[in-house]
N, C-alpha and C positions, 0 to 999 in steps of 0.2 A: 363213407357217404351215408347220410341219413336217407332212409327209404321214404320217398315222397309218394303218396297215394293220390291218384286222381280219378275222378268220375267224369266221363264225357257225356254231356247232355244230349238229348234226342234231337236238338236243333243243329247238331254238328255231325259230320260224317263219322261213322263207327270206326273207320280206318285210322282216325286220329288216335284212338286207344292203342292200335298196333304200333304207331310211331312212338308213342310214349313208352310202350313196353320195350321196343327195340333200344331205347336210350336208357333202360334200366329202371324205369318208373313202374310202380304197381298200378296198372290202369284197368278200369272196367267201364262199362257203359250203362246208361239208364235203360237203353233198349235191351241189352243183354240180361238185365235183371227184371225185365218186363214192368218197368216203372213208367213207361211212356204214358202220357196223358194225365199224370198226376199234376195237381196244381203246385205252384211254387211253395206254398205253405205246407203241402204234404211231402214234397220232394226234399226240401232243405233239411229237415231234421234227420231224415234217413241218411243223407249224404254225410252230415256232420257226425252222426252216430258211428259211422265207419271211419271217421277221422280223415276224410278225403277233401282235396281241393275240388271244387266244381269247375269244370271247363265248359263254358257256355257262350252262346251268342245273345242270350237274353239280357237286355239292358236293365231289366228290373233288379237283377242281382248286383248291380253297381250302386244301388241306393245305400249310402253309408248310414242313414238313419235306421234302416231296417236291418242291415248287415254291417254293423260297425267293425272297424279294423280291430283285430285282437280278440274278437268274440267267436272266431270260427277257424277252421283249418286253412281256408283260403278260397278265393274265387279268381279264376283266370277268365276275364271277359274277352272273347275272341271276336272282334268286329273289324271288318275290312271294307275298303271301298268296293272291291270286287268280291261279291258274296257267293261265287260259284264253289262247288265242291272241290274242284281241282285247285283253285286259288287258295282255299283254306288248307288243304293238305300240303301244298307247296310251301306256304308261309310257315306252317308248323315244322316241316322238314328243315327248312332253312334256319329257323330259330333254334333247333335242336343241335346245330353244329357247335353252339356255344351255350349249352344249357346252364342255367343258374338257379333253377327252382329249388335245389337242395340246400342252398345257403340260407342260413337263418339270420344273417346280418343285414 
């Protein structure tokens, strides 16, 4: 299995990184590296230098003109109808039962 590296943005619960780690991913957080408050333009190159997927709720990272497919490690945009911390953690936990982030196809 390829080692997928993720960075959980400050707009999501830090416990999401724990869930990724439990599933075998190399997960860190923006808050853990004291990068909170950085602009998207400052954060993005740091995350990409580490070769990590950015896990975020920030819709700005969904802009394909700014972040074209194939030009970065990846973005996982995490948007739900219910934006509570519990809902986000439960959704990630449920999705990890059939993880597929490590597939390159």
